[in-house]
N, C-alpha and C positions, 0 to 999 in steps of 0.2 A: 428345171429347165436344162435341156441338153446343151453342153458346150459345143461350140463350133469345132469340128474335128479336123482342124488344120493347126500346125504348130504356130505359135505366136511369132517366131522369127520369120517363118514363111509369110505370114500375113503382113508383117512390118515391111518386108521386102516388096511385096505386091503393092501395098499402100504407097510406099515411097516412089516406086516406079510410076504408078498411075498419077500421083500428085504432081510429079515432075513433068510427066507427059502432058497432062491436061493443062497445067498452069504455065508450061513452057519456062519454068524456073528450075534450073539444075541444082540449086543449093538448098532446096526444100528438104527438111528432115521430118520424119513422122514417128510418133510413139503412141502407145496405148496408155490411157490414163485411168485412174480409179475415180476421177471426178465424174459427176453426173451429167455433164454436158461437154460437147466437143469445143475446144478452144483453139483458135488460130492466132498466132502472134506474128504479125507482118514484119516487124522490125527484126525478129529473130529467124525468120523463114522457117517457122516451126509449127507443126500441127499436132495437137494432142487429141487423139480420137477416143471416143467412148469405146470401151472394150467390146468387140463383137459378141462376146459371151453373154452380154446383157440384153441382146436382142431376143425377141420372141420369134418362134417359127422353126421350121426345119433347118438343117445345116445350109441348104441351098438358099432358103429365105434369108437367113442371117448374112450369108455372103453377099446377096444382092443389096441388102440394106447397107452393109458395110461399104460396098462399092459406090453406092450413090452418095453416102456421107463424104467419101473422099472427093467425089466429083464436085460437090457443093463447096467444099473448103478450097479446092483447086481454083474454082471460079472466083471465090472471094479473093484469093491471092492475086489472080490475074486482073480483076476489075475494081477491087475496093482500094480506096485511099486510106481508110482507117476502119477498125472494128472496135466498137465501144463495148463496155460491159453490159450484160443483160440485167444487172442488179437493180437498175432504176428505169423508170418508164421511158425517158428520153432515149437511152441507148437501146432498150428493147425494141422500141418502135422503129428506130433507124435501121437496126439489124434486120428486122422483119421486112421492111420495105426493100432493103438491099438484097435480101434473099430472092425476091421476085425480080429485081432488076438484073442481078447476075445470072439468074436462071434463064431469063429471056435472052440475054446476050450469049450465054453458053449454048443454048439450044440452037442458035444460028450456026455455031461452029460444029457442035457435036449432035448432029441430027438424029443419030441412032439412040439417043438417051431417053426419048419420050416415054416408051413403055416402062423403062426402069424407074423413071420419075413418078409415074402414076402408081406403080407398084409400091414405091416408098411412101408416097402420099397416103396410100391406103393404110399402111401400118401406122403412119403418123397420126391419122385420124383415130385409130383405135387406141393409140398410146395417150392422146391428150386427155386431160381430166374433165370430168363433168363440172360445169360451171357452178352447180350447187355446192360443190366441195371446196370452193375458193371463197375466201372472205374479203370484204373491203373493196377498195377501188381496183385492186389487182384483178378482180373478176372481170372488170370492164376491159382491161388491157388484154387478158387472155381471150375474151370474146372477140376482140378486134383481130387478134392473131388468127383465130380459127376461121372467122368470116373472111378475112383478107386472103389467107393462103389456101384454105380448104373449102371455102364457098359456103359454109354453114357453121352453126354453133351446136355444141353438145349440151343439151339442157335448156333451161328457160331463163329469160331475163325480164325484168319489168319493162313494159312497153316503151317508156321514155328512154331507158338505157339501150334497148334493142334498136330503137330508131337512131340514136347517136352512133352506135356501132356500125349500123348499115351505111349511114352517111359518111362516116370516117373511112370505112373500107372502100367505098366507091371513090372518094376523093383521093385516097392513097393510090388506087389503081391509075387514076388519071395523072397523078404526079409522076409515078414510075413510067407510065407510057410516054410522057413528055421527056423524061430523062433519057429514055432509050432512043426516042426519035431524034432528039437534038444533041445526043451524045454528051449529056451532062454527067458529072461524076459524083462521088460520094459527098464531096463538100457542098455541091448544089443541093443534093437531096437532104443533107443535114439541115439546111436552112428552111426546109419545108416541114420539118418534124413539128414545130410549134403549131402549125395549122391543124394537124391531126390531134395533138394534145388539147387544143382549144375546143375542137368539136367533141371530143370525149369528155371534156371538163376534168382533165387529169393534170395534176402538177407534175412537172418534168422530173422531180426528185422522188416521186412515189416509189416506194420499195416494191420490187417485183419478186416474190418468192419463187424459187425455181420450180416450175411445173415439170416434174421429172417425166421425160418422155418414154422411159423404158420401165415398165412395171414389173418385169421379172416373172417369177413363177406364179404370181398371183393373177396374171392376165391369161385367161383361157380363151382361145379363139378357135372355133370350129371352121372347117373349110367353107361351110355355108355362110357363116358370119362374115368371113373374109370376102367371099364373092359378092355378098350383098353390100358390104362397105365399099368395095371397089366400084361397083355399079354406081353407087352414089357419088363417089369421087369423079368418075368419068363424066357423069352428068354435070357436076359442078364446074369441072375444068374444061368442058367442051369448047367454050369460047376461045380458050388459049391453045388447047391441044387438038381440037377437032374430034371426030368420032373415032372411038377405039374399041377393040374387041376384048372382053373380059378373059375369055379362054386363052387367047394369044399372049396376053400379059401374064397371066398366072403361070403358063407353061415356061415362059422365059427361055425360049429356044435359043435365042442369040447368045445368052449367057451360059446356058447349060453345058455346051461343049467346052467353053473356057473353064468352067468349074470342074468338069471331069478331068481335063488335062492337069489342072493345078493339084487336084487330089492325088492323081497318079504320080506326079512328080514329087509331091510332098511325102508320099508313102515310100518312094524310092530313096529319098534323101533323109528319111526319118532317122536312120541309123548310119548315114553316110559317115565314114571315118571311124565307125564303131562296129566291129563285127560281133558275132556271138561270144567271142572269147573276151570281150571287153566289159563283162558284167562287173559292176562296181564303180564304173565311171558314169557320171551323170552330166546332163546338159542343163544349165540354168534356163528356166523357162519364162521368167517374168519379162514383160516389155514396158511396164510403167516405171521405167527408170530413165533418168536424164543422162545419157552417155556423153553429152556435150561438156559436162563438168570435168571429164578426164581427158579432154582434148587440149593439148598445149600446141596451138597452131604455130607459134614462133619456133618452138623446139622441133616440130615436124618439118617446118620449112627449112630451117637451118641444116637439119640432117640430110634432107633431100638435096639441098644445094651442095653440101660437102661431099656427098657420095654419088652425085649425078653421073660422074665419069664411069662408075661401076655399071650403070644401066646400059652403056654402049659396049661395055667390056674392054674399053681402051682407055689408057691413061698416058698423058704426056709426062715424060720423065727427063730431067736434066742429067747429062753425063759428059765425060771428057771427049767422047766421040759420038757421032750420031748422024741423023739424016738432015737436020735443019739447024742452021747457026742462029743463035739468039744474041743480037748485039747488046741489048740492055743487060742481060746476064753477064756477058763478057766484061762490060764496063764496070759493073758492080762487083766483079770479082768472083762470080759464081761459075759453075760448070756451064760452058757456053752452048752446048749442043742439046737439041731436043729430039727425043726418040719416042715414038708411040709404042707402048708396052701393052701386050694383051693381058687383060685381067679377067678371069672367069671364075665365078664361084658356083660350083655345082654341088656343094655339100647340102644334104638334107638335114634340117635342124628340128629338134624337139625341145621346147622350152617348158620348164616346170616352175611355176611361181608359188613361193611360200606365202600363204596368207594366214599365218599363225597370229595370235593376239599381240605378239611383240611388235608387229608392224602397224598396229592400230593408229598410233598418233601421226603417222606419215603415210597412211595407205592411199590417200588421194594423189599425193605426189608420186608415190610408187607406181600407181596405175597410169598416171600421165606418162611416166618414163617408159613403161612397158608398152603402152599403146603407141607411143611415138616409134618405138623399136619395131612394132608390128607394121606400122604404116610404111616405114622405110624398107623393111624386108619385102613387103608386097610391091612397093615401088621398084625395087631392084629385081623383082620376079624370082626371088629365092624361095624354094620349097620349104615350108615350115609348118609346124603345128604347135598349139599352145594349150597347156593344162595348168590348173591351179589346184591348191588343196587348202582346206580349212576344216573346222570341226562344227558340225551341226547336230544339236541335241546329243552331245557326247559321242557322236559317231564321226569318224574321219571320212570325209568326202573328197574324192578326186573329181574335179570338174573339167569337162571338155569345153574350152573356150573357142578353139579353132581347129578343125580337122585339117590334115595335110591337103586333101583334095578339094577343099572349099576355099574360095577366094576370101581374103580378109574384107569384111564389110561392116555395115552399121549393126547388123545382128550380133556379130562377134564382139563389137565394142560394148553393146548392151550386156552381153553375158559377163564380160570382164567387170563392168561397172557395178553389177549387183552382188558380186562375191564379197562378203564381209570378212574382215580379219577376225579370227577367233580360234582358240585352242592352242595346242602345243605344236611340236615339230616331229611327228611320227614318220620320218622319211622312209624307213624300211617298209612300213605298211603301204605308203603311197607308191613306192617303187614296185611292190608286189602287185598292186592293182594295175599299174601301167605296163608291167612286163609283157603281157600278151600283145599289146599294141606295138611295142618296140620290136618284139619278135616277128610280128607280121609285116610291119612297115620298113624295118631295118634302116633307121636313120644313120647318118654319118656321125652326128654330134648330138649328145643329150646334155642340155645345159640346165642346171638347177640354180635358181636364185634363192638364197636363204639368208636370214638375218639372225639365226640362232643355232644352238647346239641341238643335234637330233636326239630324240628321246632314248634311242637304243643304238649307240655307235657300233657295237659289234654286229648287230643285225644289218646295219647299213653297209658295213664293209662286205658282208656276205652277199648282199644284193648287188653291190657295185661289181664284185668279181663275176657274178652271174651275167650282168649286163655287158661286161667287157667281152665275155665269150661270144656274144652276138656280133662282135666287130664294131661296137659302138664306142666312140671316144667320149669319156665321161669328163665333163667340165663343170665347175661350180664357181659361182660368184658370191662372195661374202659381202652382205650389205650391212653397213654400220652407221651409227649417228655421227661418228667422227673418224678420223684416220686411224686412231689407235684401236677403236672397237672393230672397225672394218678389217684391219690387218689381223687382229686376233682371231676373228671369225674365219677369215680365209686360211690362216695357218692351221686352225683346228680341222677345217674341212680337208686340208691337204693330207692329213694323217689317216683319213678314212679311205684313201685309195683312189681319189680322183687324179686323172692324168694332168690336169691343169686347174689351178685355182687362182682367182683374182680378187682384189678387194675394191670396194666402191663405197665411198663416204658421201659423195654427192649423187643423189638419185638420177639427176640429169645426165650423168656420165655412163649410165647403164647401156644405152644404145651403142655408144662408141666402143665400149669394152666388148660387147657381143660381136660387133662388126669386125673388131680387131681380131677376135678369135677366128672368125670365118676367113679373114684375109690370110691368116697364117696356116690355115688347115689345108 
């Protein structure tokens, strides 16, 4: 199966934008998951989507399915009070009925979605399993799902079971219609689930094995098969959607232009921040990582509050003479005058993060501190780029976390979150890999955060001299477990030729130390 030829970070950004736009909730975060079904956690404002690579069809087909999946989850966020697990019959049936309710409500707002929903329903029909392949009572629940949402079942059921499914499906439609008409919510619908379970003669705790909707490379669909399936779906859904044209839906004209623009922009940005000279630097590509675990909102908030005056480039400073007299300061014995002092940081900063194995036991806190630093640098609109290095399969890798000309965002945080601490500290090799970028971008300050001795100190000295010839100020921060070890590391770094070295024993002090360097530069 061909993978969707768009970068994962591009898709995450698109998904996040669409989910927030459609749900009207600005705090929604989106990630791709290795799990076999999409999961939305309402309390966490988080959507874990099935990876688009697991869909079947052309790149355009996959993009359309991916887009509809986001729409459904956005509608759940907007209209649902709760989302239960699909592991048992009760939750599965409630979620199935909610799908129809939120779809009906969503279509009233987003009228242009109808063709895309029919397109998605067609693939959903092809993905669903044959009932003959499902054992036990869960076959009845799957039959209800297919009949209720898709209008038909795949395979055959015993006549008595088929009758139950048909009656339950019709009853569920009536319940959802009443919910929509009278503006009932999830909690009202939840009280109606036992009626459906009773008709199906199913216990609420019946285990429902996951009917994997995405069959992967084993699912072969010809254009003729797809058109035939779509015609069936159009007929089954005509009561809800009205008459629709197969050719118009398959062509997807409304989405085709959008997809074309996204592909062109993705191609432009694919190596943004990395020129041909930057061979050897890689971009972390996984998105099934939870970047929220390295967000320390208290630290970020405190830093933004502390340095908010930098955002306006003005700071109030007390002095013996000035523009405004401060009575409280005079009474308390401090300098009584207040003067506005212009503060402007124009330095371009490159940050290199040491992810060698010695940082393993505290790498989460290390990442929290560096992410907080990136958040406040972005908040202050300071130009910066971020790199990291570790060892993968005995090879030293320099990772691009954030290019200078890309805004700090969720995708950058995901890149940082997935870099694992491993290997030694081959600083000279890393500097060699990053040298072309520094030569091209000409930053003012190159800051290295390290917690250990470099593998080859002499080679590092040589590279530092070369970097200084570019007009780059070389700064290093020694990170230690305590004051003694941090000071020792910083002193050792000083003898390598850095213009300024600092020591940090508390990881949360890293952002303050870096900002102090910028303030004095």
